[in-house]
BASERO-217616 format. One record per residue (C-alpha): residue number from 0; chain; z, x, y negated. Coordinates in steps of 0.05 Angstrom, whole numbers, plus 5000, padded with zeros to 4 digits. Layout:
N
(pt NUM, "A", (Z, X, Y)),
...
END
This chain:
86
(pt 0, "A", (5164, 8018, 4513)),
(pt 1, "A", (5165, 8071, 4568)),
(pt 2, "A", (5226, 8078, 4613)),
(pt 3, "A", (5243, 8141, 4653)),
(pt 4, "A", (5303, 8169, 4690)),
(pt 5, "A", (5340, 8233, 4672)),
(pt 6, "A", (5309, 8277, 4726)),
(pt 7, "A", (5238, 8257, 4705)),
(pt 8, "A", (5256, 8268, 4632)),
(pt 9, "A", (5282, 8338, 4647)),
(pt 10, "A", (5219, 8355, 4686)),
(pt 11, "A", (5170, 8329, 4634)),
(pt 12, "A", (5207, 8332, 4567)),
(pt 13, "A", (5149, 8367, 4531)),
(pt 14, "A", (5101, 8313, 4554)),
(pt 15, "A", (5149, 8257, 4535)),
(pt 16, "A", (5158, 8287, 4465)),
(pt 17, "A", (5082, 8290, 4457)),
(pt 18, "A", (5076, 8217, 4479)),
(pt 19, "A", (5129, 8196, 4429)),
(pt 20, "A", (5095, 8234, 4373)),
(pt 21, "A", (5027, 8205, 4388)),
(pt 22, "A", (5047, 8133, 4401)),
(pt 23, "A", (5108, 8128, 4356)),
(pt 24, "A", (5139, 8086, 4413)),
(pt 25, "A", (5209, 8104, 4437)),
(pt 26, "A", (5223, 8123, 4509)),
(pt 27, "A", (5286, 8098, 4544)),
(pt 28, "A", (5321, 8148, 4589)),
(pt 29, "A", (5364, 8117, 4643)),
(pt 30, "A", (5415, 8139, 4694)),
(pt 31, "A", (5428, 8099, 4758)),
(pt 32, "A", (5383, 8044, 4732)),
(pt 33, "A", (5420, 8036, 4666)),
(pt 34, "A", (5395, 8059, 4598)),
(pt 35, "A", (5435, 8116, 4568)),
(pt 36, "A", (5391, 8146, 4514)),
(pt 37, "A", (5329, 8135, 4472)),
(pt 38, "A", (5278, 8188, 4456)),
(pt 39, "A", (5244, 8169, 4391)),
(pt 40, "A", (5200, 8202, 4337)),
(pt 41, "A", (5236, 8233, 4278)),
(pt 42, "A", (5219, 8200, 4213)),
(pt 43, "A", (5228, 8248, 4155)),
(pt 44, "A", (5257, 8217, 4092)),
(pt 45, "A", (5208, 8236, 4037)),
(pt 46, "A", (5243, 8198, 3982)),
(pt 47, "A", (5272, 8242, 3926)),
(pt 48, "A", (5344, 8262, 3937)),
(pt 49, "A", (5393, 8227, 3891)),
(pt 50, "A", (5437, 8277, 3855)),
(pt 51, "A", (5503, 8264, 3822)),
(pt 52, "A", (5570, 8240, 3846)),
(pt 53, "A", (5636, 8214, 3821)),
(pt 54, "A", (5640, 8268, 3766)),
(pt 55, "A", (5570, 8254, 3738)),
(pt 56, "A", (5573, 8243, 3663)),
(pt 57, "A", (5648, 8260, 3660)),
(pt 58, "A", (5643, 8336, 3655)),
(pt 59, "A", (5610, 8377, 3600)),
(pt 60, "A", (5598, 8452, 3606)),
(pt 61, "A", (5605, 8489, 3540)),
(pt 62, "A", (5543, 8523, 3511)),
(pt 63, "A", (5578, 8591, 3513)),
(pt 64, "A", (5603, 8583, 3585)),
(pt 65, "A", (5566, 8645, 3610)),
(pt 66, "A", (5578, 8687, 3547)),
(pt 67, "A", (5619, 8750, 3557)),
(pt 68, "A", (5684, 8757, 3519)),
(pt 69, "A", (5684, 8828, 3491)),
(pt 70, "A", (5759, 8833, 3487)),
(pt 71, "A", (5768, 8816, 3561)),
(pt 72, "A", (5710, 8861, 3582)),
(pt 73, "A", (5738, 8920, 3542)),
(pt 74, "A", (5807, 8910, 3572)),
(pt 75, "A", (5778, 8919, 3641)),
(pt 76, "A", (5737, 8980, 3626)),
(pt 77, "A", (5792, 9013, 3584)),
(pt 78, "A", (5844, 9003, 3638)),
(pt 79, "A", (5867, 9050, 3693)),
(pt 80, "A", (5821, 9015, 3741)),
(pt 81, "A", (5761, 9048, 3708)),
(pt 82, "A", (5787, 9114, 3679)),
(pt 83, "A", (5742, 9152, 3631)),
(pt 84, "A", (5694, 9199, 3666)),
(pt 85, "A", (5705, 9257, 3618)),
END
C-alpha cells in the first residue's frame, strides 16, 4: 500500500490514479503525518439491478389505462378553449 501526502497527491494525481488502476492497490493520502483519505479503484457493480419496492404485487394497472375516453375528449374540443375554426 502506497502512502503519500496531500501536496504530492495534488502534484501527481493523474499518475496516482494510473497506479491505482493498474495495481488495484489503494493509496493512502495523509496530512501532517496522519491518514485522511484513501484513493482506490472504482469497482463497477455489474450485477442486475433489482426492481420493485414496497408496492410490488399490490397494484394492478387496468388494461384500458391508456385508452381515450371519447366523452371527455369531446368535452375539451367542443368547449370554449378550442372554438370552432369556421
